[in-house]
C-alpha angles and dihedrals in degrees: 000000000000119000113265106340121168097211131040118229088221094214140074124235118274113282121236115240092238144344131218092266100038131268097346124060120238130203134190122225115219112194130145127217083033118214106189094186092060096046094043087058091047092052097041094114091050095049092039091058092241099129124102090235117028129230135165131236124212128193099187109101090198088074095055094116090059096055128102093212140002123229113209118196111220094198092061100038111116093190145320094269093056092052093049095044091050096048103035139162090052118221109215088209094058114082119226109214119202108209125195127165095188139055119270098271090056104027094088098034097144100056102008091220117183109253092222086077089067097057110132092006105102126062092189140016135216114195143123088271114111090222094056118112089241116027118219105203119175090215143348143208127219137172120275088251094054091046088071087065094058126093108265093244089060096059116089115210109233119249104210099177106143123177106149095176094063099040129097121235108248143353136190136186109214124166102150100075097181100046115158090238090064090225094153088055088053092047093051091051092048090053088063089068107028139008118276121171112212119201124190137046092317096051140063094244127076130200129157121322143276118322112211131141091266090062091058092218123178113222091206093054104034110116095213093052089047091055090051096043096050099032104050141049098217136024125199110235096184117166122227092228134034100224131142112279093354108149120152136196089276089082096050106033095084103030093105088065126074095257131114120235120225104207130197123177143087097277122119093249098187088061094056104031131051119255117280092005099115145025118239110221089196087077094055140056114227095264093044090051090050089053092050096049093046089051092054092046089054092045107053094177090059091045091053091059087071090061096049091095090072088074090065109025139052124213126211127190112219107178115171102323119050094049088067087073086071087064090055092050094052091053088066092056112096090209088063090071096049119113115283139142133182096236093184105025090164092059094043097047101032108022098038093045089072095208115187129217135182094033116190114230 
């Protein structure tokens, strides 16, 4: 499912006549050190038969010659030589897919391998970048009409509870206190001008624990997210990095509530969120943002305009599981197996991500 599209295509990609293993494509996950609990959670929609087009995942490297494609985790790749040695001999008709859930400075957090070593290694990529071969969005928004085409488990029922008089101004969940985006610095400056409750390791308030794919949390049922969604007017969806296209689950986790996100990152937000559904903190200094939010709090009719989009669009939180169905879908596309190499992967992944550091607030 593509991020925020107004009109469904209404059809799936052409299906290949056959695969190496029969009528359903199979792929091998290569990840060392291997954490089965994490990847089991990531692939739960594939293994649970919840994807529009099915595929199968294998962990046994001895079956590599039987696979239609190989998925290589950047986070857990020690170096180029280890990958090649483990998967040799290489089959030129078998795409090697480099997968990264995070921006460049975090994507290889285990071994911190230089990405130049991966030049001309991958045939395909799977990242949050919109120019990747397989896009990894943490959520998406479609029209009400398109929502009827989604699997039922993907559609989040709206929570339209709105009681502005009893709700606090703003909330944030921050546990990475030294993020490159300096989001905690911005939050603390904002607190000088207006109230902001901060939950997590970087705040004074505590609720629940970490929410990653491995925890298999449900954003519609999580108690802490419910407290935020029903108890506040705004929530700060500030990214930990300023990188091209980088939008995490922070933006999507609360969209089914009647609460307005305040975003801050390098994504093209108009392409992933409906018009007038959010406030972009990049356009404001901390004190200017405080003035804007306080104004909207004191003018309910103006505030409610930011919720009008819910009449026409439907949010869905993806997290780390449902997006894997996009991987299955691409395996049915004949073009996915055509010749291609990322000659300069370092430039594509690092240089073209345009990540910013040392932001002035």
